[in-house]
C-alpha positions as CSV (number, residue, x, y, z in Angstrom):
1,M,53.5,300.4,6.1
2,S,56.0,299.5,9.3
3,N,55.4,295.9,10.4
4,V,56.5,296.7,13.9
5,L,54.6,295.7,16.7
6,E,55.5,297.3,20.0
7,V,55.1,296.0,22.9
8,F,54.8,297.7,25.9
9,T,56.3,295.7,29.2
10,D,57.8,295.0,32.6
11,F,58.9,291.7,34.4
12,V,56.9,292.3,37.7
13,C,53.5,292.2,36.0
14,P,51.4,288.8,36.2
15,W,49.7,290.2,32.7
16,C,52.4,290.6,31.2
17,Y,53.9,287.7,31.5
18,L,50.7,286.0,30.5
19,A,50.9,287.7,27.2
20,E,54.2,287.1,26.4
21,K,52.4,283.5,25.8
22,Q,49.8,285.1,24.2
23,L,51.9,286.8,21.6
24,H,54.6,283.7,21.1
25,Q,51.0,282.1,19.8
26,V,50.5,285.1,17.1
27,I,53.5,286.1,15.4
28,H,55.4,282.5,15.6
29,D,54.9,282.3,11.8
30,I,54.3,286.0,10.9
31,D,57.0,288.0,8.8
32,L,56.8,291.0,12.2
33,T,59.3,292.9,14.1
34,V,58.7,292.9,17.6
35,Q,60.1,296.2,19.5
36,H,59.7,295.5,23.9
37,I,59.5,298.5,25.5
38,Y,60.2,298.6,29.3
39,F,57.8,299.9,31.3
40,P,58.9,301.4,35.4
41,L,55.3,299.6,36.9
42,H,56.9,299.7,40.4
43,P,59.8,301.9,40.0
44,E,59.6,302.6,44.0
45,T,60.5,299.0,44.9
46,P,64.0,298.6,46.9
47,V,66.5,296.3,45.5
48,T,65.4,294.1,48.8
49,G,62.0,293.6,47.5
50,M,58.6,294.5,49.0
51,T,56.0,292.2,50.3
52,L,52.8,292.3,48.8
53,E,50.9,293.1,51.8
54,K,52.9,296.5,51.7
55,L,52.4,296.7,48.1
56,F,48.7,296.2,48.1
57,A,47.6,298.3,51.3
58,G,45.2,300.4,51.7
59,R,43.4,298.8,48.4
60,G,41.2,296.1,50.3
61,L,42.8,293.2,48.5
62,D,43.0,289.5,50.0
63,V,46.6,289.2,49.0
64,A,46.8,285.8,49.6
65,R,43.4,285.0,47.9
66,S,44.6,287.0,45.1
67,Q,47.9,284.8,44.7
68,E,45.7,281.9,44.5
69,E,43.2,282.9,41.9
70,L,45.6,284.1,39.7
71,A,48.1,280.7,40.9
72,A,45.1,279.0,39.2
73,M,44.6,280.7,36.5
74,M,47.8,281.2,35.3
75,R,48.3,277.2,35.9
76,G,45.3,276.7,33.4
77,E,46.8,279.1,30.7
78,G,50.0,276.5,30.8
79,L,52.4,278.7,32.9
80,V,54.3,278.0,35.8
81,Y,53.3,280.4,38.6
82,G,54.7,279.7,42.1
83,P,53.4,281.2,45.6
84,R,55.0,285.2,45.7
85,T,55.3,287.1,49.1
86,H,57.2,290.0,47.7
87,T,57.3,292.5,44.3
88,Y,61.4,293.2,43.5
89,N,62.6,296.1,41.4
90,S,62.8,295.2,37.6
91,L,65.2,298.1,36.4
92,P,68.7,295.9,36.8
93,A,66.9,293.0,34.6
94,Q,65.1,295.9,32.0
95,Q,68.8,297.0,31.7
96,L,70.3,294.0,31.5
97,A,67.5,292.9,28.6
98,K,68.6,296.1,27.0
99,Y,71.8,295.2,26.5
100,I,71.4,291.8,25.5
101,E,69.2,293.0,22.9
102,K,72.4,294.7,21.4
103,L,74.6,292.1,21.6
104,D,71.8,289.8,19.9
105,D,70.6,291.9,17.1
106,E,70.7,289.4,14.1
107,D,67.6,287.3,15.3
108,L,67.1,288.5,18.9
109,A,66.8,284.8,20.6
110,Q,68.8,285.5,23.5
111,V,67.1,288.3,24.7
112,S,63.6,286.5,23.7
113,Q,65.6,284.1,26.3
114,F,66.0,286.2,28.5
115,R,62.9,287.4,28.9
116,A,61.6,284.3,29.1
117,E,63.3,283.2,32.4
118,V,63.5,286.3,33.9
119,F,59.5,286.2,33.6
120,M,60.2,282.1,35.2
121,A,62.7,283.2,37.9
122,Y,60.3,285.6,39.3
123,F,56.7,284.8,38.9
124,A,57.8,280.4,38.8
125,R,60.5,280.4,41.9
126,G,60.1,283.9,44.0
127,E,63.3,285.1,43.1
128,N,65.0,288.8,43.4
129,I,65.1,289.7,39.4
130,A,67.7,292.6,40.9
131,Q,69.8,290.4,42.5
132,L,73.0,290.2,40.5
133,E,73.5,286.3,41.0
134,V,70.2,285.4,40.1
135,L,70.5,287.3,36.9
136,R,73.8,286.0,36.5
137,G,72.4,282.4,36.5
138,I,69.9,283.2,33.8
139,C,72.7,284.2,31.9
140,R,74.6,281.2,32.2
141,Q,71.5,279.2,31.3
142,I,70.7,280.9,28.3
143,G,74.7,280.6,27.7
144,I,75.9,284.1,28.5
145,V,78.9,282.9,30.8
146,D,81.6,285.2,30.0
147,L,79.2,288.8,30.8
148,D,80.5,291.0,33.9
149,I,76.9,291.4,35.3
150,E,78.1,294.0,37.8
151,R,79.8,296.6,35.2
152,T,77.3,296.3,32.7
153,L,74.4,297.4,34.4
154,A,77.2,299.9,35.7
155,D,77.5,300.5,32.5
156,S,75.5,304.2,30.8
157,A,74.1,302.6,27.9
158,A,72.2,299.7,29.6
159,A,71.1,302.7,31.7
160,D,70.1,305.0,28.8
161,A,68.0,302.7,27.2
162,V,66.0,301.9,30.1
163,A,65.5,305.5,30.8
164,D,65.2,306.2,26.7
165,D,62.0,303.4,27.4
166,W,60.6,304.8,30.2
167,A,60.4,308.6,28.4
168,Y,58.7,307.0,25.6
169,C,56.1,305.8,27.8
170,R,55.4,308.6,28.8
171,K,55.1,310.6,25.5
172,M,53.1,307.4,24.1
173,N,51.0,308.2,27.6
174,V,51.3,304.4,28.8
175,T,49.9,304.0,32.4
176,G,49.1,300.3,32.7
177,V,51.0,297.1,30.9
178,P,51.0,295.0,28.7
179,A,50.0,297.2,26.2
180,F,50.3,296.6,22.3
181,R,50.3,299.2,19.5
182,F,50.7,298.4,15.9
183,R,50.8,300.8,13.5
184,E,48.7,303.6,15.1
185,E,46.3,301.1,16.8
186,W,46.4,299.6,20.4
187,V,45.7,296.8,23.1
188,H,46.0,298.0,25.9
189,G,45.6,294.9,28.9
190,C,46.3,291.1,28.4
191,R,43.4,290.3,26.5
192,G,44.1,287.5,24.8
193,V,44.7,285.7,21.7
194,G,42.3,287.0,19.6
195,A,43.1,290.5,20.4
196,L,46.6,290.3,19.2
197,E,45.3,288.8,16.2
198,S,42.9,291.3,15.3
199,L,45.5,294.4,16.2
200,I,48.0,293.1,14.1
201,R,45.7,292.2,11.0
202,V,47.3,289.1,10.1
203,E,45.9,288.8,6.3
204,G,47.3,292.6,6.3
205,T,51.2,291.7,7.3
206,D,52.8,291.8,4.2
């Protein structure tokens, strides 16, 4: 049977940030192919961003308190989590991730580094990951220095790759992230290392 784990994710999802770390704890020594499929969590967010108060308006949520509690939990899990006031449009980062994935199709090390740095830029430093300069900085940090970010994002191939991911999410009835699919089994939400180990049946992935 195929040892392909599908990971449905988005860069502006805090639970995806945590789940990414938990996933690495589970798969670091397992012969497993991981496919990241990007999900449109808040596709209506303008490029300039949206305040968290506006994003969660009408839900009766104390945003400041919620962020404090979330930050404490993330730090307890060993993740850097800074103060955030805005959400940002993740589409440009998703498109760039798909492009780097194609460049790096041998071991996927660079796209893994890219994902980690995008999460850090957004959740640790509160940066606007839709801005070209932020994405350039991330690319330089992981050793991609000659990539024309603006031209890459204007390329229909990157846009089509993300559109295919979004369509696949709809086909698979994924309505929230993170979500994980291995063979015909699913884990929905960030449910911890144990749930991921159970999903991929470590003893059976030979």
